[in-house]
N, C-alpha and C positions, 0 to 999 in steps of 0.2 A: 656284715657284709654278702652282702649278696649274690648266690651264684655268675658264671653268664649266660645259662638257662633262662634262672631267672631274673636278671633283669630282663633277655631278648620277652619274654611270654608276658610281664608288667606294663614294655614300650608298645607288644600287642592289644596286645590289652586298653590301652587306653592313650591310643593313638584313635585321626580318625571322628568324626562326629556321625549320628547316628542319621538314621531315612528317617528317623519325627524331627529332627531337630534343622536340617533340611530341606524339612520341608515348614517351616515355621519358619526358617527365612527368610523360602521366594513367595510365602504367601506374605510377608510382612512386608516386600516389596509390590509385592502388584496393588496390594492396598496403597500404598507411595505412588504408583505412579496411576491408579486408580485417582486421587487426587488434585497431582501431577501436568499429569497431560491436560488437562480439557482449564486447569491453571493456564495457560502457556500461549492454547491455538485463543480464549478470548484475550491475552496483550500482544499478543500477534495480529489480529482485527483489530486489535485498537491502533495499537505501533501506524497495519498498512490506512485510516480510516486519516488515521494525524498526519499521516502523509502528504493521502491521495490532497487535503486541506492545504497542504500547505501547494500542494501543483495546481492547483486550483488559484493560488494570491500569485502566483509562478505566470502564472499565462494571466492571471492581471494585467500583472504590471510591466508584461514586455509587450498586451496590447496599446497600454500609455505608452509607453519609451515607442515602438515599433511609429503608433501617431503621433507622435513630437521627431519622428526620426528622421521618417521620408514623407512624411503631410499629407497620402494618400489613402487614409483611412483605419481604420483595422485590417490584420488580414487577411484574402483569401483562405487558408486552410492556416489547421496548427502545423504544420509538417513549415512551413513560412516562415515562423515564426523561433524554429528548430537552424537546423544544421552548422558546418561549424567551415565555415570559408573566411577565405585570406582576406578578402574586402566583402560587408556583407550589405550587403544589398534588397531589397522586398523584394525577391523568390529565399534566401538565406539571409534570412538575420542573427543569424548566431542568437538570440535572446535568451534557449532556451538547450533542452541537452539530446542531442536523438532522442533519444530513447522516451523523451513525452514528447516531444511531438512526431512519434510514432503514433503517438496513439493509445501502450497503454501500460499503464507502469508501477509497485507496488501492489500488484491482484486490480491494480483497477483499470478499468478506460473509460477511457475522456471520451468524446464523440462535441465535436464542436462544427457552429454551424452555424450560418449568414445570415443573418436575418431582416434587415435589411439598404439595402446600398441607393446611393444621389445615384442621378441620370448618367452621370459619367461610371457608376461601376464602383467603385470606390466605396467599399465594405465601411458604415457607420453606427450599426448593429448589432453582435451576435452574443452566444450564450453559449456557455459549451458546460455540460456534465460528466460528472462522473460519477461512474458508478459501477460494484465490486466484481470480479472476471466472473466467481464464482459466492453468492451469498450463500450467508450463514460458512461459510469459508474463513473471505479474503480480507468479506467485511460487512457488515450491516448497512448502514448506511449509504443512500443515496446524496449526493451534490448535483449543487447546481452555482454555475456564476456567469455574469454578462460584464457588462463597461460599466456598467455600477462599481462591482466587483466586491459584490456584498457576497456570499456563500449563502447555501439556502440547501436543506435536509430533509428529509425524507426517512420513513422510518422502512418502507412497505414497496415503493412505487419508485421511477425513476424524476427526482426536484423538481420543480419548473417555476417559474417568479413567483409561483404564491405562494408555495412553502416556508415553511419560520426558517429566519437570517439563523446560523448556529452558535450559541453563548460561548 
């Protein structure tokens, strides 16, 4: 049996980690973080892109519902599709959420453009562009749709009617 002084000396010498051991652990953590963070950012960008495509589908569907419900063509603005009215009307249809109708959601900016109106001023054709707020950070691809509801993409610039559809 060791004396109490010998026991204290053994504990002092055996307790804790050396500086080298701590540096190795920190280095391993940094290597793991260097691998994981870029993968997380890419995953977040892909999620934003998928959400923007879903939002474009929602807008195109809401426009079809708006056209058939109110009989005045498509909406004049994206804000007309949104809102949370007690009694929906052509200026506040409540067909899409208020965040999307404001024009920015999930790292993308949605730009609504009236393309053609009839003699009465009713919208007959529209387009919607979805562009990343910060390209390379919130998303890489640019998206486009119109009254045909076909969603198109472009990797470099704002997408248009001539770009290929998404697969």
